[in-house]
N, C-alpha and C positions, 0 to 999 in steps of 0.2 A: 221339813227339810227339803230344800230345793234341789232337784236333780241337776247334775252338770250338763252343759250342752255337749252333745256328741255329734260326729259327722252324720249327715243324711245323704242317702243315695237314692237312685230311682231304679225300679224294676218295671220295664215296659214290655208288655206282650204284643205291642203294636196291634191293638184291637181293631178288627174289621167291623164297622158299624152297620147296623141295619139301615139300608138305603144308601150305602156307600160301597167302596171296593178296596182291594189291597193297595192299589196305587195311592189312594188318599191316605190310607192308614200309615204307609211308610213315610209319606210327607209329614203327617202329624207327628210321627216319632221323631223326626229330625227337628221339627219345630219345638217339641217338648224338650229335647236334649239341649237346644240352644237356650230355652227358657230356664232349665235347671242349671245350666252352666252360669248364666247371669245371676242366679239366686245363690250360688255358692255350693250347690250339691257336689259331692265328691266323685260319684260314679254314675254311669248310665248303663245298666245291664239289660240285655235282651235274652229271651228264653227260647229254647228249642222245643217246639210242639209240632206234631205232624197230623195231617188230615183233620184239622180243626177249622170249621168254617169261620170262626171268629178271631183267629190269630194269624198274623201275616209274617211272623218271624221264623218260619220253618228253616229257611236257609240262613241260619243265624250269623255265620261269619260274614256273609255278604251284607246283611243289614248292619252289622257292626262297622264294616267299611264305609257304608253309606253315611252312618251317623258320625263316625270319627272324621270323615272328610269334610263334614259340614260344621264341625266344632273345632275348638283350638286348645282348650285346657282340661276339660272334664275327662276323667278316665272312662273308657268305653270297653265293655266286655260281655261275657256270656254268663248268664245266670239261670240255666247253664247249658253247656254242651252235654248231651246224654251219651256218654262215652261208649256204652254197649252198642250203639248204632254205628260206630266208626272204628277204623283202625287207629291206634295211637299215632302212627306215623303221619297219616293224613291230617289229623288235628294239629300235630306239631308243625307241619308245613303250612297249614292255613294260618295258625296264630303266629308262626314265625314270620309269615308274609305281612300280617297285620302289624306286628311289632316293628318290622322294618319300615313300613310305610308311616307309622305313627309312634315313633320311639317314646318309651316311658309312659304310654297312655293306655295300654291294652291289658285287660285282666282275663283270666280263663277260669271260670267256675265249672266244676265237673260233677255230674250226677250219674246215678246208675239206673234210674228208671228209663223205660223206653220213650217216654214223652208221647205215647200214643196207645191205641188199643192193639190187641194181638194181631189182628188182620193187617193193620198198618205196619206193625213191627216186622211181619213176614215180608211185606212189600219192600221194606227197607233192607231186605236180605240179612236181617239179624239172625244169628244162630240162637234159636230159642232153647236149644238143648245144651247151652254152654254151662260150664261150671260156675256157680254163683260166686266163687272166690276169685274169678277172673278180673273183676273190677279193680281190686287193689293192685293186682299184677299189671293191669293196663295203665293205671295211674303211674306206677313206678316206671314203666316203660316210657310213657309220655314224658315224665320228668327227665329221664335219661337223655331223650332226644334234644332237650334244651341245654344240656351240659356241653362244654367244649368237646369236640370229637377226640377220641383216643387214637393213638397210632394204630393203623390197620383196621379201624372200625369199618365194617362192611356196609352198614346201613346208616345213613345220616339224614337228618332233616335239613334241607336246604331250600329256603331260609329256615332258621330255627336254632341250629346248633350254636351254642354260646350266647344266646339271647336271654335277657332277663324278662321272662313272662310270668308274672305272679300267678300261682295256681291256688285255687280255693277248692275245698270239698263242700259240696252241697248235700243236704239231707233233710229228711222228715222223720227219721227214726234214730235208734241208737247206733246203727251200723256206721253211718257217716261220721258221727262224733268220735267213735273209736278210731276210725281210719285217719281222720284229720289229726287227732292227738298223737297217734303213733308216728305219723310222718312229719309232725311239726309244722302243719299248714294251718292257715286261717280257715274258719268254719262258718258257713252260712246256713241257717236253719229256716225251713219253709213254714214258719209260723203264721204266715199270711193266709194259708189255706189248710194246713195240717198241724195244728198247735198241740195236739194231745200229749206228745212226749217232749215238748219243748224244754221244760225245766229239768227233767231227768237228763236229756241230751246235753244241755249246757253244763250241768254239774259233772257229768262223765267226761266230757271233753276237757274241762278245766283241770280236773283232778288227775287225768292221765296224760296230760300234754307233755311231750318231750321236746325240749328246745332243739332247733335245727339251724342250719345256715340260712334257711328261709325266714325263720321267725323265732324270736327268743322267748316271747311270752304268748299265752293263748289270746286269740282275738276272735270275738264272736260278733257276727252281723246277723240281725234278725229281720225277717220279712214282716211288714206291718202295713195294713190297709188304712188309708186316710180318705175320707169323703168329707171335705170341708167346704163350707159355704157361709153366707152371711148369718144364717139362723140355724138352729138345731133342726127345724122342720125341713129346711132346704137341703141340708146335708143328708138327712134320712131319705129324702126323695131321690137324691143322686145315687145313693147306695142301692136302690132297687134294681138298677141295671146289673150290678154284680150279683145280686141275689137271684135274679132271673137266670143268669148264666150258670150258676151252680145248680139250681133246680133243674134246668134243662139238661145239663151234663149228667147229673145223677139219674135222670129219667131216661137216659140213652138217646137223647135228641139234642146234641150240641148245636149251637146256633151262633149267628152273628150277635154282637153286643146290642141288646135291645134298648129302646128309649125307656126312661124311668116311668114308673106307674104309681100314681097316688093310691095309697091304701093297699099296696100289693100284698103285704103279709096277711091281710084279712082274707085273702083268697086261698091261703095255703092250709094244708092239713097240719095237725099237730106234729106229725113225723117230719114234715118238711121244715117247719119252724125250728124244731129241735136240731135238725141237721145244720141249718144256717147258723143257729146260735153257737154250735160247736166249731164249724169250719171257719167262721168269721169272728171268733172271739177276740182275736188280736187285731183290733180295729179302733180307730178314732173317727167318730161320726158326729158332725154337727157344726156349731158356730166356732169362731176362733177360740173363745174361752173354753168351750167344751173340748175341742181338739187339743188345746194346750194341756189341759188337765189330764186327759186320757193318755197322751203321749208321754208325759212326765211320769205318770203312774206306772206305765209299762216299762220305762227305762229303770225306774227304781226297783221294780219287782225282779227284773231279769239281770240287771247290771250289764246290759248290752254295750258293746264298744262302738257299735254303729247300727243305724236303722236303715233298711232298704224299703223305701216307701213305694207302694203300688196303689194305683187308683184307676180302677176300671170304670170310667165315667163316660157316658155316651156323648155328651156335648164337649167338644174339644176345648172351647173357651172355659167352660166350667172346670175341666180337668186342669188346665193351666193355673186357674185361680186356686184350686185345691192344693196344688203343690206350693204355691206362693204362701198360702196360709200355714201350711205345715212347716215351711222354712222359717217363717216368722214366729211360730209357736215356741221354738226353743230359744231363738234370739231374744225373745221378750223376757226370759228369765223366770 
C-alpha cells in the first residue's frame, strides 16, 4: 500500500560549520528557506538553543524575521521557543510583531525544556526553582494575550492582541502530548533526536484530543532526519556530521558542525553506536530510492499528518540537494 503524500516542512538549527561563522550560517539559513519555498515545503522553523557553539539561532525571533523578510510564501516560525526562558508577555509581543510584519505566515511552537545546560539556564535568569506545572499556565497566559483585549484589561500585548498566531506544543515525552490534547492544539514531536516515546505520545494525543476553536481534529507533525544523496554510500557519509555532533554533545564537548568522516562509526565504542542507533532511528539515509522507501515506511507506521525534515549536513550545497531529494521522494508516489 502506497502512503499518501503529506506536507513537508523544514527544521533548521542554522548550523555553524567548522571553519565558518554565525554570519555565514544565518545566510545559509535564508538560502535554504528560499530553496524550500521553491520546492513547496510548507514551513521553515528555527529552534532556540543557547550557548551551543554549533547553533546560530539562539535569538530565534530575530532569525525568524530575517528569514521571513527574505521569503514570500513559506510559513516561518519557532520549533520552538523554550517558554520557561521567557515571560509569556514578551513572547506574545515578539510574535505579535512578527505576525504584524508578515501576516498569515508566522507559527509559534512552544517547548518546556531550557534549550541549554543548567549554567546557561541560570545566565538566562530562569527561575530553576519554579513549579513544573507553570509551563501549562504560561501557555494559557500566552494564548490569552493573542485574544482580543477585554474591557479594562490591564496588561495587553501590543502588537499581539487579536492576532491569529497559530500555537503548537512541542515535546519529546508524554507531557506535551497531554497538554496539546487538552488545549486542542497541534502537536509536534521531537522524534528526530528523542524517538523513544514517539508512538505512545502520538496515541495519547490522538485519544485525548479535545476540539477547540483553534483545531477541530488532532494534527501531528513529526521530526525526521534526512541525509539524501546520489548513492547510499554518499548519504551515509553526509550523516556522519550529525553523528559527530551527537557524540560530542553527549561527551560534554559540544562543537561546531564537523565535516563528514569516512568510516566514522568504526571509530566508535559499542555504547556510542547504540546511542546513535537510538537517537537517530527516525531517519532516512541514502539514495533517492532508499530515502523514498524509508520516508514512506515512517509515514505508514506513524500516520503523521506532516513531517518536519531536518538535515545537519556540513556542505551547504549537499544540504540543499538533500532537501530536494526529500521533496521529490513523496511526489514520486
